[in-house]
DSSP file (Angstrom, degrees, kcal/mol; ACC not computed):
  #  RESIDUE AA STRUCTURE BP1 BP2  ACC     N-H-->O    O-->H-N    N-H-->O    O-->H-N    TCO  KAPPA ALPHA  PHI   PSI    X-CA   Y-CA   Z-CA
    1    1 A X     >        0   0    0      0, 0.0     4,-1.9     0, 0.0     5,-0.2   0.000 360.0 360.0 360.0 -50.3  102.0   61.1  125.5
    2    2 A X  H  >  +     0   0    0      1,-0.2     4,-2.4     2,-0.2     5,-0.2   0.883 360.0  53.2 -66.3 -38.6   99.1   61.6  123.1
    3    3 A X  H  > S+     0   0    0      1,-0.2     4,-2.4     2,-0.2    -1,-0.2   0.899 108.6  49.0 -64.2 -40.0   98.0   64.7  124.9
    4    4 A X  H  > S+     0   0    0      2,-0.2     4,-2.4     1,-0.2    -1,-0.2   0.876 111.7  49.4 -69.0 -36.0  101.5   66.3  124.6
    5    5 A X  H  X S+     0   0    0     -4,-1.9     4,-2.5     2,-0.2    -2,-0.2   0.897 112.0  48.4 -66.3 -40.5  101.6   65.5  120.9
    6    6 A X  H  X S+     0   0    0     -4,-2.4     4,-2.2     2,-0.2    -2,-0.2   0.899 112.1  49.2 -65.7 -40.3   98.2   67.0  120.4
    7    7 A X  H  X S+     0   0    0     -4,-2.4     4,-2.2     2,-0.2    -2,-0.2   0.920 111.9  48.2 -64.7 -44.0   99.3   70.1  122.4
    8    8 A X  H  X S+     0   0    0     -4,-2.4     4,-2.4     1,-0.2    -2,-0.2   0.897 111.4  50.9 -63.3 -41.1  102.5   70.4  120.2
    9    9 A X  H  X S+     0   0    0     -4,-2.5     4,-2.4     1,-0.2    -1,-0.2   0.898 109.5  50.2 -62.8 -40.8  100.4   70.0  117.1
   10   10 A X  H  X S+     0   0    0     -4,-2.2     4,-2.3     2,-0.2    -2,-0.2   0.899 110.3  49.9 -64.7 -40.4   98.0   72.7  118.2
   11   11 A X  H  X S+     0   0    0     -4,-2.2     4,-2.5     2,-0.2    -2,-0.2   0.925 111.4  48.4 -63.9 -44.3  100.9   75.1  119.0
   12   12 A X  H  X S+     0   0    0     -4,-2.4     4,-2.5     1,-0.2    -2,-0.2   0.919 111.3  50.8 -61.9 -43.2  102.5   74.5  115.5
   13   13 A X  H  X S+     0   0    0     -4,-2.4     4,-2.2     1,-0.2    -1,-0.2   0.906 111.0  48.3 -60.4 -43.2   99.1   75.1  113.9
   14   14 A X  H  X S+     0   0    0     -4,-2.3     4,-2.3     2,-0.2    -2,-0.2   0.908 111.5  49.6 -65.3 -42.7   98.7   78.4  115.8
   15   15 A X  H  X S+     0   0    0     -4,-2.5     4,-2.5     2,-0.2    -2,-0.2   0.926 111.7  48.4 -63.5 -44.2  102.2   79.5  114.9
   16   16 A X  H  X S+     0   0    0     -4,-2.5     4,-2.5     1,-0.2    -1,-0.2   0.906 111.7  50.3 -62.6 -41.3  101.6   78.7  111.2
   17   17 A X  H  X S+     0   0    0     -4,-2.2     4,-2.2    -5,-0.2    -1,-0.2   0.895 111.2  48.2 -64.2 -40.6   98.3   80.6  111.2
   18   18 A X  H  X S+     0   0    0     -4,-2.3     4,-2.4     2,-0.2    -2,-0.2   0.917 113.0  47.6 -67.0 -43.3   99.9   83.7  112.8
   19   19 A X  H  X S+     0   0    0     -4,-2.5     4,-2.0     2,-0.2    -2,-0.2   0.918 113.0  48.4 -64.6 -43.0  102.7   83.7  110.3
   20   20 A X  H  X S+     0   0    0     -4,-2.5     4,-2.3     2,-0.2    -2,-0.2   0.902 111.7  49.7 -63.7 -41.4  100.3   83.3  107.4
   21   21 A X  H  X S+     0   0    0     -4,-2.2     4,-2.4     2,-0.2    -1,-0.2   0.901 109.3  51.8 -64.2 -41.5   98.1   86.1  108.7
   22   22 A X  H  X S+     0   0    0     -4,-2.4     4,-2.3     1,-0.2    -1,-0.2   0.891 109.5  50.5 -62.6 -39.2  101.1   88.4  109.1
   23   23 A X  H  X S+     0   0    0     -4,-2.0     4,-2.5     2,-0.2     5,-0.2   0.926 110.4  48.7 -64.4 -44.7  102.1   87.7  105.5
   24   24 A X  H  X S+     0   0    0     -4,-2.3     4,-2.4     1,-0.2    -2,-0.2   0.893 111.9  49.0 -63.1 -39.7   98.6   88.4  104.2
   25   25 A X  H  X S+     0   0    0     -4,-2.4     4,-2.4     2,-0.2    -1,-0.2   0.908 111.2  50.7 -65.5 -41.5   98.5   91.7  106.2
   26   26 A X  H  X S+     0   0    0     -4,-2.3     4,-2.0     2,-0.2    -2,-0.2   0.934 112.5  45.2 -61.9 -47.5  102.0   92.7  104.9
   27   27 A X  H  X S+     0   0    0     -4,-2.5     4,-2.3     1,-0.2    97,-0.3   0.911 113.4  50.7 -64.0 -43.0  101.0   92.0  101.3
   28   28 A X  H  X S+     0   0    0     -4,-2.4     4,-2.3     1,-0.2    -1,-0.2   0.881 109.4  50.2 -62.7 -38.7   97.7   93.9  101.7
   29   29 A X  H  X S+     0   0    0     -4,-2.4     4,-2.6     2,-0.2    -1,-0.2   0.862 108.8  52.7 -69.9 -34.1   99.4   96.9  103.2
   30   30 A X  H  X S+     0   0    0     -4,-2.0     4,-2.5     2,-0.2     5,-0.2   0.935 110.5  47.9 -62.5 -45.5  101.9   96.9  100.3
   31   31 A X  H  X S+     0   0    0     -4,-2.3     4,-2.1     1,-0.2    -2,-0.2   0.924 114.4  46.1 -59.8 -45.6   99.0   97.0   97.8
   32   32 A X  H  X S+     0   0    0     -4,-2.3     4,-2.3     2,-0.2    -1,-0.2   0.898 112.7  49.7 -66.5 -41.3   97.2   99.7   99.8
   33   33 A X  H  X S+     0   0    0     -4,-2.6     4,-2.0     2,-0.2    -2,-0.2   0.923 112.3  46.8 -65.1 -44.7  100.4  101.8  100.1
   34   34 A X  H  X S+     0   0    0     -4,-2.5     4,-1.9     1,-0.2    -1,-0.2   0.884 112.1  51.0 -65.8 -37.7  101.2  101.6   96.4
   35   35 A X  H  X S+     0   0    0     -4,-2.1     4,-2.2    -5,-0.2    -1,-0.2   0.905 108.7  51.5 -65.7 -40.6   97.6  102.4   95.4
   36   36 A X  H  X S+     0   0    0     -4,-2.3     4,-0.8     1,-0.2    -2,-0.2   0.891 109.2  50.7 -63.6 -39.2   97.6  105.5   97.7
   37   37 A X  H  < S+     0   0    0     -4,-2.0     3,-0.5     1,-0.2     4,-0.4   0.896 111.8  47.6 -63.8 -40.0  100.9  106.7   96.1
   38   38 A X  H >< S+     0   0    0     -4,-1.9     3,-1.1     1,-0.2    -2,-0.2   0.854 106.8  56.0 -70.8 -34.9   99.4  106.3   92.6
   39   39 A X  H 3< S+     0   0    0     -4,-2.2    -1,-0.2     1,-0.2    -2,-0.2   0.688  96.4  66.1 -73.2 -16.3   96.1  108.1   93.5
   40   40 A X  T 3< S+     0   0    0     -4,-0.8     2,-0.6    -3,-0.5    -1,-0.2   0.702  82.0  87.8 -75.5 -19.5   98.2  111.1   94.6
   41   41 A X    <   -     0   0    0     -3,-1.1     3,-0.2    -4,-0.4    -4,-0.0  -0.718  69.4-156.6 -81.3 118.2   99.3  111.7   91.0
   42   42 A X  S    S+     0   0    0     -2,-0.6     2,-0.4     1,-0.3    -1,-0.2   0.946  77.7  11.9 -65.0 -49.9   96.6  113.9   89.4
   43   43 A X  S    S-     0   0    0      0, 0.0    -1,-0.3     0, 0.0     2,-0.1  -0.956  83.8-125.4-132.3 113.9   97.1  112.9   85.7
   44   44 A X        -     0   0    0     -2,-0.4     3,-0.1    -3,-0.2     6,-0.0  -0.352  22.9-176.5 -61.7 129.5   99.3  109.9   84.8
   45   45 A X        +     0   0    0      1,-0.1     2,-0.3    -2,-0.1    94,-0.2   0.585  69.5  27.2 -97.1 -14.8  102.1  110.9   82.4
   46   46 A X  S >  S-     0   0    0     92,-0.1     3,-1.6    93,-0.1     4,-0.3  -0.936  81.7-110.5-143.7 160.3  103.4  107.4   82.1
   47   47 A X  G >  S+     0   0    0     -2,-0.3     3,-1.1     1,-0.3    63,-0.2   0.763 116.6  66.5 -63.9 -23.2  102.3  103.8   82.3
   48   48 A X  G 3  S+     0   0    0      1,-0.2    -1,-0.3    61,-0.1    64,-0.2   0.631  94.7  58.1 -73.2 -12.0  104.4  103.6   85.5
   49   49 A X  G <  S+     0   0    0     -3,-1.6    -1,-0.2    62,-0.1    -2,-0.2   0.523  82.6 105.0 -91.4  -7.8  102.0  106.1   87.1
   50   50 A X  S <  S-     0   0    0     -3,-1.1    60,-0.5    -4,-0.3     3,-0.1  -0.470  73.4-134.5 -71.4 144.5   99.0  103.8   86.5
   51   51 A X  S    S+     0   0    0      1,-0.2     2,-0.3    -2,-0.1    -1,-0.1   0.761  86.8  20.9 -70.4 -23.1   97.8  102.1   89.7
   52   52 A X        -     0   0    0     57,-0.1     2,-0.3    -5,-0.1    57,-0.2  -0.999  64.4-167.3-149.3 141.4   97.5   98.7   87.9
   53   53 A X  E     -A  108   0A   0     55,-2.6    55,-2.5    -2,-0.3     2,-0.4  -0.942   8.1-157.9-124.7 149.9   98.9   97.1   84.7
   54   54 A X  E     -AB 107  72A   0     18,-2.1    18,-1.9    -2,-0.3     2,-0.6  -0.998  23.7-130.7-119.3 132.9   98.0   94.0   82.8
   55   55 A X  E     + B   0  71A   0     51,-0.5    16,-0.2    -2,-0.4    50,-0.2  -0.729  25.9 177.8 -83.9 120.4  100.7   92.5   80.6
   56   56 A X  E     +     0   0A   0     14,-3.2     2,-0.3    -2,-0.6    15,-0.2   0.816  68.3   2.4 -90.3 -35.3   99.4   91.9   77.2
   57   57 A X  E     - B   0  70A   0     13,-1.4    13,-2.6     2,-0.0     2,-0.4  -0.990  54.4-162.8-154.5 144.6  102.6   90.6   75.6
   58   58 A X  E     - B   0  69A   0     -2,-0.3     2,-0.5    11,-0.2    11,-0.2  -0.982  12.7-178.7-131.1 118.3  106.2   89.9   76.6
   59   59 A X  E     - B   0  68A   0      9,-2.9     9,-3.2    -2,-0.4     2,-0.3  -0.971   9.8-158.2-123.6 119.5  108.8   89.6   73.9
   60   60 A X  E     - B   0  67A   0     -2,-0.5     7,-0.2     7,-0.2     2,-0.1  -0.719  16.6-124.3 -96.9 145.5  112.4   88.9   74.9
   61   61 A X    >   -     0   0    0      5,-2.8     3,-2.3    -2,-0.3    -1,-0.0  -0.396  40.8 -95.7 -74.8 163.7  115.5   89.6   72.8
   62   62 A X  T 3  S+     0   0    0      1,-0.3    -1,-0.1     2,-0.1    -2,-0.0   0.800 126.8  51.5 -55.9 -30.8  117.7   86.6   72.0
   63   63 A X  T 3  S-     0   0    0      3,-0.1    -1,-0.3     1,-0.0    -3,-0.0   0.534 103.1-133.9 -84.6  -3.3  120.1   87.4   75.0
   64   64 A X  S <  S+     0   0    0     -3,-2.3    31,-0.1     2,-0.2    -2,-0.1   0.587  84.0  97.8  63.1  13.2  117.1   87.6   77.4
   65   65 A X  S    S+     0   0    0      1,-0.1    22,-3.2    21,-0.1     2,-0.5   0.741  74.7  57.9 -97.8 -29.0  118.3   90.9   78.9
   66   66 A X  E     - C   0  86A   0     20,-0.2    -5,-2.8     2,-0.0     2,-0.4  -0.885  68.7-176.7-103.3 132.7  116.1   93.2   76.8
   67   67 A X  E     -BC  60  85A   0     18,-2.8    18,-3.2    -2,-0.5     2,-0.6  -0.994  18.8-151.3-133.2 130.6  112.4   92.7   77.0
   68   68 A X  E     -BC  59  84A   0     -9,-3.2    -9,-2.9    -2,-0.4     2,-0.5  -0.900  21.2-170.0 -99.0 123.0  109.6   94.5   75.2
   69   69 A X  E     -BC  58  83A   0     14,-3.1    14,-3.0    -2,-0.6     2,-0.5  -0.962  13.9-156.3-122.5 125.0  106.4   94.6   77.3
   70   70 A X  E     +BC  57  82A   0    -13,-2.6   -14,-3.2    -2,-0.5   -13,-1.4  -0.884  24.5 178.9 -97.4 124.5  103.0   95.6   76.1
   71   71 A X  E     -BC  55  81A   0     10,-2.8    10,-2.4    -2,-0.5     2,-0.3  -0.869  13.5-168.0-125.4 156.4  100.8   96.8   79.0
   72   72 A X  E     -BC  54  80A   0    -18,-1.9   -18,-2.1    -2,-0.3     2,-0.7  -0.948  26.6-119.8-137.8 164.6   97.3   98.1   79.4
   73   73 A X  E >   - C   0  76A   0      6,-1.8     3,-1.6     3,-0.5     6,-0.4  -0.908  19.6-155.0-104.2 108.9   95.4   99.8   82.2
   74   74 A X  T 3  S+     0   0    0     -2,-0.7     3,-0.3     1,-0.3    -1,-0.1   0.801  92.5  56.1 -58.4 -31.2   92.3   97.6   82.9
   75   75 A X  T 3  S+     0   0    0      1,-0.3     2,-0.4   -23,-0.2    -1,-0.3   0.729 115.8  38.6 -73.6 -20.0   90.3  100.5   84.3
   76   76 A X  E X  S-C   73   0A   0     -3,-1.6     3,-2.3     3,-0.2    -3,-0.5  -0.792  73.8-169.9-130.2  87.8   90.8  102.4   81.1
   77   77 A X  E 3  S+     0   0A   0     -2,-0.4    -1,-0.1    -3,-0.3    -2,-0.1   0.727  81.7  57.9 -55.9 -26.6   90.5   99.9   78.2
   78   78 A X  E 3  S+     0   0A   0     -6,-0.1     2,-0.5    -4,-0.0    -1,-0.3   0.601  88.6  89.0 -80.6  -9.3   91.7  102.3   75.5
   79   79 A X  E <   +     0   0A   0     -3,-2.3    -6,-1.8    -6,-0.4     2,-0.3  -0.782  48.6 147.4 -97.5 125.8   95.0  103.1   77.3
   80   80 A X  E     -C   72   0A   0     -2,-0.5     2,-0.3    59,-0.3    -8,-0.2  -0.955  18.7-171.2-146.3 164.4   98.0  100.9   76.5
   81   81 A X  E     -C   71   0A   0    -10,-2.4   -10,-2.8    -2,-0.3     2,-0.4  -0.975  19.9-128.1-152.8 161.4  101.8  101.4   76.3
   82   82 A X  E     -CD  70 137A   0     55,-0.7    55,-2.7    -2,-0.3     2,-0.4  -0.965  22.5-165.4-115.7 133.7  105.0   99.7   75.3
   83   83 A X  E     -CD  69 136A   0    -14,-3.0   -14,-3.1    -2,-0.4     2,-0.6  -0.964  11.1-154.1-119.9 134.4  107.9   99.4   77.6
   84   84 A X  E     -CD  68 135A   0     51,-2.8    50,-2.9    -2,-0.4    51,-1.3  -0.942  25.5-174.5-105.9 115.8  111.5   98.4   76.7
   85   85 A X  E     -CD  67 133A   0    -18,-3.2   -18,-2.8    -2,-0.6     2,-0.6  -0.838  23.8-149.3-115.0 146.3  113.1   97.0   79.8
   86   86 A X  E     -CD  66 132A   0     46,-2.5    46,-2.2    -2,-0.3   -20,-0.2  -0.965  23.5-144.5-110.9 114.5  116.7   95.8   80.5
   87   87 A X  E     - D   0 131A   0    -22,-3.2    44,-0.2    -2,-0.6     3,-0.1  -0.393  32.3 -86.6 -75.1 155.9  116.6   93.0   83.1
   88   88 A X    >   -     0   0    0     42,-0.8     3,-2.0     1,-0.1    -1,-0.1  -0.308  53.2 -93.3 -63.1 144.5  119.4   92.8   85.6
   89   89 A X  T 3  S+     0   0    0      1,-0.3    -1,-0.1    -3,-0.1     3,-0.1  -0.358 110.8  12.1 -60.2 130.7  122.5   90.9   84.5
   90   90 A X  T 3  S+     0   0    0      1,-0.3     2,-0.7    -3,-0.1    -1,-0.3   0.491  86.7 143.3  80.5   3.1  122.3   87.2   85.5
   91   91 A X    <   +     0   0    0     -3,-2.0     4,-0.3     1,-0.2    -1,-0.3  -0.679  17.7 169.7 -79.3 112.6  118.6   87.4   86.4
   92   92 A X        +     0   0    0     -2,-0.7     4,-0.4    -3,-0.1    -1,-0.2   0.589  68.4  52.3 -99.6 -12.4  117.2   84.1   85.4
   93   93 A X  S  > S+     0   0    0      2,-0.1     4,-2.3     1,-0.1     5,-0.2   0.745  88.4  74.2 -97.7 -25.4  113.7   84.4   87.0
   94   94 A X  H  > S+     0   0    0      1,-0.2     4,-2.8     2,-0.2     5,-0.2   0.898  95.4  49.9 -61.0 -44.5  112.4   87.7   85.8
   95   95 A X  H  > S+     0   0    0     -4,-0.3     4,-2.3     1,-0.2    -1,-0.2   0.910 112.4  47.6 -62.8 -41.3  111.6   86.6   82.2
   96   96 A X  H  > S+     0   0    0     -4,-0.4     4,-2.3     2,-0.2    -1,-0.2   0.886 112.1  50.4 -67.7 -36.7  109.7   83.5   83.4
   97   97 A X  H  X S+     0   0    0     -4,-2.3     4,-2.8     2,-0.2     5,-0.2   0.936 110.6  49.0 -64.2 -45.6  107.8   85.7   86.0
   98   98 A X  H  X S+     0   0    0     -4,-2.8     4,-2.2     1,-0.2    -2,-0.2   0.916 112.9  47.5 -60.3 -43.0  106.8   88.2   83.3
   99   99 A X  H  X S+     0   0    0     -4,-2.3     4,-2.5    -5,-0.2    -1,-0.2   0.904 112.4  49.4 -64.8 -41.1  105.7   85.4   81.0
  100  100 A X  H  X S+     0   0    0     -4,-2.3     4,-2.2     2,-0.2    -2,-0.2   0.917 111.5  48.7 -64.2 -43.6  103.7   83.8   83.7
  101  101 A X  H  X>S+     0   0    0     -4,-2.8     5,-2.2     2,-0.2     4,-0.5   0.888 111.9  49.9 -64.0 -38.7  102.0   87.1   84.7
  102  102 A X  H ><5S+     0   0    0     -4,-2.2     3,-1.0    -5,-0.2    -2,-0.2   0.938 112.0  46.7 -64.9 -47.3  101.2   87.7   81.0
  103  103 A X  H 3<5S+     0   0    0     -4,-2.5    -2,-0.2     1,-0.2    -1,-0.2   0.861 117.3  43.6 -63.9 -36.2   99.6   84.3   80.5
  104  104 A X  H 3<5S-     0   0    0     -4,-2.2    -1,-0.2    -5,-0.2    -2,-0.2   0.408 104.4-126.8 -90.9   2.6   97.6   84.5   83.8
  105  105 A X  T <<5 -     0   0    0     -3,-1.0    -3,-0.2    -4,-0.5    -4,-0.1   0.900  43.8-175.0  51.4  44.2   96.5   88.1   83.2
  106  106 A X      < -     0   0    0     -5,-2.2   -51,-0.5    -6,-0.2     2,-0.5  -0.355  29.2-112.3 -71.2 149.5   97.9   89.0   86.6
  107  107 A X  E     -A   54   0A   0     16,-0.2    16,-2.8   -53,-0.1     2,-0.4  -0.733  38.9-166.0 -81.8 126.3   97.4   92.4   88.1
  108  108 A X  E     -AE  53 122A   0    -55,-2.5   -55,-2.6    -2,-0.5     2,-0.6  -0.935  13.4-150.2-122.3 138.0  100.8   94.1   88.4
  109  109 A X  E     - E   0 121A   0     12,-3.2    12,-2.4    -2,-0.4     2,-0.3  -0.929  14.3-149.2-108.1 120.3  101.8   97.2   90.3
  110  110 A X  E     - E   0 120A   0     -2,-0.6     2,-0.4   -60,-0.5    10,-0.2  -0.645  12.5-171.6 -88.6 147.0  104.6   99.4   88.8
  111  111 A X  E     - E   0 119A   0      8,-1.8     8,-2.5    -2,-0.3     2,-0.2  -0.983  17.2-134.7-139.3 125.4  106.9  101.4   91.1
  112  112 A X  E     - E   0 118A   0     -2,-0.4     2,-0.4     6,-0.2     6,-0.2  -0.553  19.9-175.8 -78.3 141.7  109.5  103.9   90.0
  113  113 A X  E  >  - E   0 117A   0      4,-2.9     4,-2.5    -2,-0.2    -2,-0.0  -0.978  37.0 -84.8-135.3 122.4  112.9  103.8   91.5
  114  114 A X  T  4 S+     0   0    0     -2,-0.4     4,-0.0     1,-0.2     0, 0.0  -0.336 104.1  36.4 -68.3 154.6  115.5  106.4   90.5
  115  115 A X  T  4 S-     0   0    0      2,-0.1    -1,-0.2     0, 0.0     3,-0.1   0.474 131.7 -57.6 -90.7 122.3  117.4  106.6   88.2
  116  116 A X  T  4 S+     0   0    0      1,-0.2    17,-2.7    16,-0.1     2,-0.3   0.718  99.1 129.9  54.8  27.6  115.2  105.1   85.5
  117  117 A X  E  <  -EF 113 132A   0     -4,-2.5    -4,-2.9    15,-0.2     2,-0.3  -0.723  34.8-173.1-102.2 158.1  114.8  101.8   87.5
  118  118 A X  E     -EF 112 131A   0     13,-2.6    13,-2.2    -2,-0.3     2,-0.4  -0.987  18.2-147.3-148.3 159.1  111.4  100.2   88.1
  119  119 A X  E     -EF 111 130A   0     -8,-2.5    -8,-1.8    -2,-0.3     2,-0.6  -0.998   8.8-159.9-126.8 126.6  110.0   97.4   90.1
  120  120 A X  E     -EF 110 129A   0      9,-2.6     9,-2.3    -2,-0.4     2,-0.5  -0.941  14.9-173.2-104.2 123.4  107.0   95.4   88.9
  121  121 A X  E     -EF 109 128A   0    -12,-2.4   -12,-3.2    -2,-0.6     2,-0.3  -0.969  24.7-126.0-122.1 130.2  105.2   93.6   91.7
  122  122 A X  E >   -E  108   0A   0      5,-1.9     3,-1.0    -2,-0.5   -14,-0.2  -0.571  37.6-113.4 -70.2 128.5  102.4   91.1   91.2
  123  123 A X  T 3  S+     0   0    0    -16,-2.8   -16,-0.2    -2,-0.3     3,-0.1  -0.257  98.6  21.3 -63.2 152.2   99.5   92.3   93.4
  124  124 A X  T 3  S+     0   0    0    -97,-0.3     2,-0.3     1,-0.2    -1,-0.2   0.785 120.2  74.0  58.3  30.9   98.5   90.1   96.3
  125  125 A X  S <  S-     0   0    0     -3,-1.0    -1,-0.2   -98,-0.2    -4,-0.0  -0.962  78.7-129.9-157.8 166.6  102.0   88.6   96.1
  126  126 A X        +     0   0    0     -2,-0.3     2,-0.2    -3,-0.1    -3,-0.1   0.279  65.3 126.7-105.2   7.5  105.6   89.4   97.0
  127  127 A X        +     0   0    0     -5,-0.2    -5,-1.9    -4,-0.1     2,-0.3  -0.495  38.6 179.7 -68.0 130.9  106.8   88.3   93.5
  128  128 A X  E     - F   0 121A   0     -2,-0.2     2,-0.4    -7,-0.2    -7,-0.2  -0.955  26.1-156.4-136.1 152.5  108.9   91.2   92.0
  129  129 A X  E     - F   0 120A   0     -9,-2.3    -9,-2.6    -2,-0.3     2,-0.4  -0.996  13.4-157.9-126.7 124.3  110.8   92.0   88.8
  130  130 A X  E     + F   0 119A   0     -2,-0.4   -42,-0.8   -11,-0.2     2,-0.3  -0.859  27.7 147.6-101.6 135.3  113.5   94.6   88.9
  131  131 A X  E     -DF  87 118A   0    -13,-2.2   -13,-2.6    -2,-0.4     2,-0.5  -0.955  45.5-109.6-155.8 171.1  114.5   96.3   85.7
  132  132 A X  E     -DF  86 117A   0    -46,-2.2   -46,-2.5    -2,-0.3     2,-0.7  -0.947  30.3-130.5-109.9 131.6  115.8   99.4   84.0
  133  133 A X  E     +D   85   0A   0    -17,-2.7   -48,-0.2    -2,-0.5     3,-0.1  -0.725  30.1 171.9 -82.9 114.0  113.4  101.3   81.8
  134  134 A X  E     -     0   0A   0    -50,-2.9     2,-0.3    -2,-0.7    -1,-0.2   0.845  64.5  -9.7 -89.9 -39.4  115.1  102.1   78.6
  135  135 A X  E     -D   84   0A   0    -51,-1.3   -51,-2.8     2,-0.0     2,-0.4  -0.991  54.9-158.7-157.6 155.8  112.2  103.5   76.6
  136  136 A X  E     -D   83   0A   0     -2,-0.3     2,-0.8   -53,-0.2   -53,-0.2  -0.989  18.6-138.7-141.7 130.7  108.5  103.9   76.8
  137  137 A X  E     -D   82   0A   0    -55,-2.7   -55,-0.7    -2,-0.4    -2,-0.0  -0.806  44.6-116.2 -81.3 114.4  105.9  104.5   74.1
  138  138 A X              0   0    0     -2,-0.8   -92,-0.1     1,-0.2   -58,-0.1  -0.168 360.0 360.0 -61.0 145.6  103.8  107.1   75.8
  139  139 A X              0   0    0    -94,-0.2   -59,-0.3   -60,-0.1    -1,-0.2   0.490 360.0 360.0 -69.1 360.0  100.2  106.2   76.5
């Protein structure tokens, strides 16, 4: 009885370890793939072409659908930009994620999606924010 419980526990432990390892490999491959795409751009024309962003400030409009985001590129301290984003209708989590990332100085990877859509993904995580880019103050 005890041996079968120990065996079952070992199997559960192995399965959890394999699933966790697969998740880490998946997240790491996403980071590497996005970085490779960004490095193919010779000269970034937009903050969305930067390989990494840090959110300096997140300011929501009263309806919480429009968000003004101040970002900078950590590798180039002098470069910063302002983004005006429209969050998806009924999205209740994006604003809290953006605020959390800003407070924690999280590394964020931007990804363009046509037309004028973008996805911000926290590096080393699967947390994402989907939005529409309304305006950008060029870097």
